[in-house]
C-alpha positions in Angstrom: 34.0 -8.2 -7.2 31.0 -10.5 -7.5 30.2 -9.6 -3.7 30.4 -6.0 -4.0 28.3 -6.2 -6.8 25.6 -7.9 -4.6 25.9 -5.4 -2.0 25.4 -2.6 -4.8 22.2 -4.1 -6.1 19.0 -2.6 -5.3 15.3 -3.2 -5.9 14.0 -2.0 -8.8 11.4 1.0 -8.6 7.9 0.1 -8.6 4.4 2.0 -8.5 2.3 0.3 -5.7 -1.5 0.5 -6.3 -2.1 1.8 -2.6 -5.9 1.2 -1.4 -5.2 5.1 0.1 -2.5 7.6 0.1 -2.7 8.0 3.5 0.5 5.7 4.4 2.0 5.3 8.1 5.1 4.6 8.7 5.0 0.9 9.5 2.9 0.6 6.2 5.3 2.4 4.4 8.1 0.0 5.8 6.2 -3.1 4.9 6.3 -2.4 1.3 9.9 -1.6 1.5 11.2 -4.9 3.5 9.1 -6.8 0.8 11.1 -5.0 -1.8 14.4 -5.5 0.3 14.0 -8.9 1.0 14.2 -10.1 -2.7 17.7 -8.4 -2.9 18.9 -9.5 0.9 17.3 -10.2 4.0 20.4 -8.9 5.8 19.6 -5.8 5.6 18.6 -3.8 8.5 16.6 -0.3 8.7 18.8 2.5 10.3 17.1 5.8 9.5 13.2 6.3 8.7 11.7 10.0 8.4 9.2 12.0 6.5 10.2 13.8 3.3 8.1 16.7 3.0 4.6 17.2 5.6 2.7 14.3 7.3 -1.5 15.0 7.7 -2.6 15.5 11.3 -2.8 11.6 11.4 0.6 10.9 11.1 0.3 9.5 7.2 0.9 11.0 4.0 -0.7 13.9 2.1 -1.8 13.3 -1.2 0.9 14.9 -2.4 3.8 15.0 -4.7 5.6 16.7 -1.7 4.6 14.2 0.9 6.9 10.7 0.9 8.4 8.2 3.8 12.1 8.3 3.4 14.1 5.4 4.9 17.6 3.8 4.8 18.7 0.6 5.3 22.5 -0.9 6.0 24.1 -4.1 6.1 26.7 -5.1 8.1 30.2 -4.9 6.7 29.0 -3.1 3.9 30.1 0.2 2.6 27.2 1.6 1.3 23.7 1.8 2.3 20.3 1.8 0.7 18.2 4.8 0.5 14.7 4.6 -0.5 11.4 6.5 -0.7 7.5 5.5 -0.8 5.4 8.5 -2.2 1.7 8.6 -1.5 0.8 7.8 -5.1 2.4 4.3 -4.7 5.6 5.7 -6.2 8.5 3.2 -4.3 12.4 3.9 -5.2 15.8 2.8 -3.7 19.2 3.8 -4.5 22.5 3.0 -3.2 24.8 5.5 -2.1 28.4 5.2 -0.3 28.5 5.5 3.4 31.1 7.8 4.9 34.0 6.0 7.1 33.1 7.0 10.4 29.3 6.1 10.0 28.1 3.7 12.5 24.7 2.9 12.0 22.3 1.8 14.6 19.2 -0.5 13.9 16.0 0.8 14.8 14.2 -2.5 15.9 11.8 -3.4 18.3 8.0 -2.8 18.9 8.1 1.3 18.7 4.7 2.8 18.2 3.9 3.7 14.5 3.5 7.2 13.3 -0.7 7.0 13.9 -0.3 6.2 17.2 2.0 9.0 17.9 0.0 11.5 15.9 -2.7 11.0 18.3 -0.4 11.6 21.2 1.0 15.1 20.0 -2.6 16.1 18.7 -3.9 16.0 22.2 -1.6 18.1 23.6 -2.4 21.7 24.2 -1.6 24.4 21.4 0.0 27.3 22.0 -0.6 28.6 18.7 -3.7 31.1 17.5 -2.8 30.2 14.1 -5.3 28.1 12.7 -4.1 27.3 9.0 -2.3 24.6 7.3 -1.8 22.5 10.4 0.6 19.7 9.8 3.1 16.9 11.1 6.9 15.7 10.6 8.5 12.7 12.1 11.6 11.0 12.4 12.5 7.7 14.4 16.0 8.1 15.7 18.1 6.3 18.0 20.1 7.6 21.0 23.7 7.0 22.1 22.3 4.4 24.2 20.5 2.0 21.7 17.0 3.7 23.0 14.4 4.9 20.2 12.5 8.6 20.3 10.2 10.2 17.9 10.9 13.5 17.1 7.8 15.4 15.9 7.1 18.7 14.6 3.7 20.5 15.0 3.2 23.3 12.4 0.5 26.0 11.9 0.8 28.6 9.9 -1.0 32.0 8.9 0.4 32.2 5.2 -1.2 35.6 4.2 0.4 37.1 7.4 3.5 35.2 7.6 3.1 33.9 10.6 4.0 30.2 11.9 4.6 28.5 14.7 6.2 25.2 15.8 5.6 22.8 18.3 8.6 20.3 18.8 8.2 16.8 20.7 10.7 14.3 21.7 8.5 10.9 22.5 9.9 7.6 23.9 9.4 5.4 20.9 8.4 2.4 22.7 5.8 4.0 25.6 4.9 7.5 23.6 5.9 9.4 26.7 6.7 12.7 25.8 10.5 13.8 27.2 10.4 17.1 25.7 8.9 19.4 24.1 9.7 23.1 22.5 7.1 25.8 21.2 8.3 28.7 19.0 6.7 31.4 17.0 7.8 33.8 13.9 6.2 36.6 12.7 7.6 37.6 9.5 11.2 36.3 9.4 11.7 37.2 13.1 11.1 34.7 16.0 9.0 36.0 18.7 8.7 33.5 20.8 10.4 30.0 22.8 9.6 28.1 25.2 11.3 24.9 26.3 11.1 22.5 28.6 11.8 18.7 29.2 11.3 15.9 31.6 13.4 12.4 31.8 12.3 8.9 33.0 8.8 10.2 34.0 10.3 13.1 36.1 8.9 16.5 36.8 9.1 19.4 33.6 11.4 21.8 33.8 11.9 24.6 31.7 15.1 24.8 29.9 14.7 27.9 28.0 11.8 30.6 27.4 13.0 33.6 25.4 11.7 36.2 23.2 13.3 37.5 20.1 15.1 37.1 17.4 17.7 33.8 18.0 18.7 30.4 17.2 16.6 27.6 17.3 17.5 25.7 20.8 18.0 21.7 20.0 17.0 19.6 22.9 16.9 16.6 21.1 18.8 13.7 22.6 22.3 12.8 20.9 21.8 10.5 17.9 23.9 8.7 15.4 
């Protein structure tokens, strides 16, 4: 029983004094790791994503709806620790049971921070003519063969006209090379354009899909855990 109680223990909720609400992914994890190490240093990072929108600098917005969400796992444990860091400095954790068939991968290595990733995707041509409310969303993921990639949404909106556009990028998390991208545009609730292209290991870009009209989004991301 004692061993199981230790696995279920999580760091206490705290409010950090941030120098700025614009916190990047690695900066958020520095705070999270410090808190997790109070419990047990053997927990490893298994997932990382934005909860809500990010600014165009790849950092949290000064908003209650902008946070970094992360999951820590431990070999031999049937539970994981999930946490959030909000832009107001609130850092909270909770323990949850892990599905029996889950095999989490450690997100390790010298992967690019969200600030660096943001610079790469913002420099890419914007096919959208929508200039309002531009935001980013990111998630760091592992492929089946253990490689890491960033999945990034670059969104634009015209709220009054109920129009929105999204470019989705898949980047090598270590080099920043863009491996895949898709562009989608909606007017009201109808998708009016979809263009998908991809390339692997520095090869040429290839069109994977190009259509117009209402339809389902094509998933072009590598398979993940």
